N, C-alpha and C positions, 0 to 999 in steps of 0.2 A: 182609216180615214181620220184626218186631223180636224178638230173643231175648235171652237173658241175656248172651251174649258180645258182640253188636254192637247198636248202636242206629241205625246209618245204612247205607243200601244204595242203590245206583243211580248211574249216570253216563251221560254222553252224549258229550262231546267230549274227545279227547286231542290237545293242541296243544303244540308247543315254543315257538312265539312267533307272534303275530298282529300285523300292522302297524296299530297305532292310535296312532301317534306324533304328537307335537306337540299344541298346544292343541286341544281339541274346540270345535266351534262354540258360542259363547255360554258357554264355560266349563262345559259340560254334565257334566264329570267331578267338579265340586266340590259338596260338601255344605255347607249353611249352618247347619244345626241345631247347637246347642251346649247342653250342660248348664248349668243356672242355677237361678234361683229358681223354685219351684213356684208357678204362677199360676192353675191350674185345680184343680177338686176332685181330691184325691189318689186314685190307684188303690187299690182294696181289695186286700189280699193274696190270693194264689191265682192260678188260671188266668184269663187274659183273652183275648178275641178281638174284633176289630172291623174295620171298613173305614175307612181314612183316605183321603179322596179316592177314587181308584180302586184302592188297594192294600189287600189283606187282610193282617192281622197277627195272629199268635198270640204268646202269651208267658206268663211266670210271674213274679209278684212273691212272693218268699219270705214265708212266714207269719211267721217270726221274723227280721226284718231287723236288720242292725247299726245302732247308733245313728249318726246323722249320715249323710252322703252314702254311697251304696252303689255297688259296681262294676256295670257293665252289660256283658252278653255278647250282642252282636248276632250272630245266627246265620243264615247263608244256606243254604238247602236244596239238595239235589242234584236230578237230573232227575226222580226219582220223586215229589218234592214231599210227602213224608210228614211235613208240619210238625207237626201235633198229636202224632204219635207221637214225634217228636224231643223235644218239650217234656215229654211224659209220662215218657219214659225218663230225663230229667235232673232231674226234680223232687226226688228225695232229695238229690242233690248240691247243687242250688240252695238247698234249705232248710238244708242243713248249712253252706254257705259264705256264705249271705246275698247271693247274686248275682242280680240281675235279668236275665232272659232275654227278648230281643226277637227275634222270628222273622218278618220280613216275607216275603211271597210274591212271586215274580217275576210280572210281568204277562203273560208268555207261557209257553211250555213250558220255557224256561230263561232265563238272565239276558241282558240286552240286548247287552252287549259281545261275547258269544259268537256273536251274529248279525252283528257287524261294527262296532258303535259304541255309545257311551253314549247313553242316551235315557230312556225312560219309567221304567225301574227306578231310576235315580238320583233322579228326581223323586219317585217313590214312597217310597224309603227315606228321603229327606230329610224328607218329610211325616210319615212314621211316627215318626222320631226326634224331630222337633219336638213331635209330639203326646205322646210319652212323656216328654220332658224337662220339659214343662209340668205333668206329673202325678206325677213321681217325682223325688226329690232324688238325682240321679246325680252321682257323683264324677268330675269332668272329667279327673282324672289316672288313671282306671281305666275306660276305655271300650275294649272289645276288639271287633274285627270278626273273625268266624270263619266257616268254611263247610266243607261236605263235598262232594267230587266237583266237579260244575259250580260249586257254591257256593264251594268252596275256590279254584278257578281265578279266579272273580270277586272273591273276597276279596283275592287277591294283586294284583289290578289296582286295584279301587276303594280298597282300604286304602292302597296306595302313593300313590294320587292325593290322599288325604286324611289324611296322616300327622300333620296338626295337630289332627285330631279324635280319631283312633284311636291309643291309646297302645301298643297291641300288636295283632298279627295272628296268627291260628291257621288253618292250612290242613290239613284232614284229607283225605288222598288226592286232591291236586290233579291236574289233567290237563295242566298246563303253565303257562307264564308269559307273559302277554299284555303287550305294550308299552303304556305309558300315561304321561301326564304325571305327574311325581312331586313330592310335597311331604312333607318330613320323612323320617326313617329309623327308624320304630318297630321294636322287636324282633319277629322272626317265628319262630313255632314250626310246623314241618312234621312231620306224622305220616303214615306210609304203611305198609301191609301188604306184606310181602316176597313174598307169593304172589298179589297182586292181578292178576286176569286181565282187568279192565275198563279200568282206568287203570294201566299198569304202574309198579311200584316204581321202575324205572330212570329214569322221567321225573323223579321227585323227586330221586333220588340223583345223576343225571348232568346234569340241566338246571336244575331249579328252584333247588335249594340252592346249587350253584356260582355261578349267575348272580346270585342275591340277595347272596351274600357278595361277589362282585366289584363289585356296586353299592353296597357299604358298609353293608348291613343286618346287624345282629347276628342270627344264625340258629341255632336249636336244631333238630336233625334227629333224630326219634325213629322207630325202626322197631319193628314187632311181627310176630310169626309169625301171619299170617292174610291174608285176601283183602280184597275191597272193602267195608270196614266199619271201624268204630273201636270197640274195647272200651270199654264204659261206664267201666271203671276208669281208662282213660287220660284220657277227657274229664273225669271227676270230679277227678282229680289236677290237671289243668290249671286247673279252676275254683278249686281251693284256693289256687292261686298268684296269683289276680287281686286 
């Protein structure tokens, strides 16, 4: 249930590292979608939801968007999959900042790599982004991949594998850092509650952040007094910086 203090809850896996090293078969870790010229009927402002191929997507296009291309906040859910609730909680901040939110659903209970390898979720996210980029003028210099809990863990893998698409990454309460082929070094923002009893704060503090920094990523680490969730104020502040 979402309340005024937090907008995200739920987790599944806590991992320090999972061996998914080297190229994936057929380059399955790579996303091909890129922002560009709008070629389809533009999306109307407000909430949207559809199915692209086999992947469900929810999102929100701000009612008052900035002139010109707009930032895009691609958000990956946690294990409880409360995607519409995530979008609803962030609507005021999205309208304030003029940021497009795109929230694809995993094709199974959680994201494919957490089961052992990239697969149908990469295909689904790629199709969703291609669909969106044809309908919204997105700024290619401001495409953020973010996620909560399982989605944060997946963000830190898929985002590192596609650093030529995502210009920044945000991980809210990640469960660990999965090994992955790497392209680019986008800045990473890690947020974790100090009393998290589902995915411990120490995982971010002692594993995720130090390893990212050792790999050459610019990392901002933000703590807050709370459990497995993210205060809306923190998420809103992050959106203001996109």
